[in-house]
C-alpha positions, -999 to +999 in steps of 0.1 A: +078+495-519+056+470-500+086+458-480+094+494-469+058+499-458+058+467-438+091+477-421+077+512-413+046+497-397+067+473-375+090+502-365+060+524-356+044+497-335+076+486-319+087+520-309+054+531-295+044+501-274+057+513-241+048+550-246+012+545-254-018+539-231-032+508-248-015+483-271-042+463-289-039+427-301-068+407-315-082+386-343-113+386-364-131+363-388-154+374-416-175+366-446-170+383-480-198+401-497-204+418-531-175+415-556-155+387-538-185+367-526-179+339-552-141+340-551-134+340-513-149+315-488-140+333-455-115+357-441-093+356-410-074+386-397-049+397-370-054+432-355-026+452-340-024+488-328-024+512-300-048+539-288-043+570-268-072+584-246-077+620-256-104+623-229-129+600-212-149+594-244-125+596-273-095+575-282-072+580-312-043+559-325-030+537-353-040+503-365-024+476-386-026+438-390-030+411-416-061+400-434-062+367-453-091+357-476-092+320-483-100+314-520-129+294-532-119+263-552-145+242-570-149+221-601-178+205-619-184+190-653-193+224-667-170+247-648-136+246-630-124+276-610-093+281-588-092+316-574-061+330-556-060+338-519-063+375-510-040+391-485-038+426-471-019+446-445-039+477-435-020+508-423-046+531-407-055+558-383-081+549-358-108+568-337-131+553-310-159+571-292-171+555-260-209+561-254-208+542-221-182+523-200-188+492-222-200+503-256-179+520-283-181+528-320-153+540-343-135+538-376-102+529-390-091+545-423-060+544-444-044+522-470-044+484-473-012+471-489-018+441-512+005+412-502-004+385-527+006+386-564-014+410-586-029+427-556-019+464-555-041+471-524-062+502-521-080+527-498-090+510-466-120+518-444-134+499-414-163+511-392-163+491-358-189+486-330-174+472-298-186+459-265-162+456-236-166+422-219-142+428-191-115+454-182-094+445-212-114+422-235-136+435-263-159+418-287-165+438-319-184+437-352-170+455-382-175+461-419-142+463-438-137+476-473-107+480-496-112+499-529-092+479-554-086+488-591-118+475-607-134+458-577-142+464-540-132+440-512-160+440-486-163+418-455-185+415-425-164+406-394-167+394-358-136+398-336-120+398-302-096+424-291-074+425-260-058+457-246-025+456-228-026+487-205+004+510-204+026+509-172+035+546-174+022+568-146+002+600-151 
């Protein structure tokens, strides 16, 4: 099932790159909070997607990527722990609202497929605040959450996103 979802995401991204206004590529780093604060040291993620401008202030599209949480590993005389790395591939719809030429806020929502062993994934939600640093480069701050069975994956993230403009004419 997971392999089919990964193939579907690659197919959707690959077939829509040239037809969409803005293909997005970026990365983010984050710190875990709440349930995984002791089990994960930090997270790194790759962000992929594309957005279509509905009008001057609203963009809609799809988002995917890869999130890797590096496991905490420590030992002492009293305690030894070796947690597994956590990996997700989010498949989400995305909305952005531009309040000015440089500032936006939005949300991604969908499902995060669990990649590592014993990780079934869960409902994915990621509010984002972005600031456009140039015509194609954005710096953003986000809070990501994945509702797992019995726990919740929460991270605070800082990222950079680059937009490749579509070459189609209007």
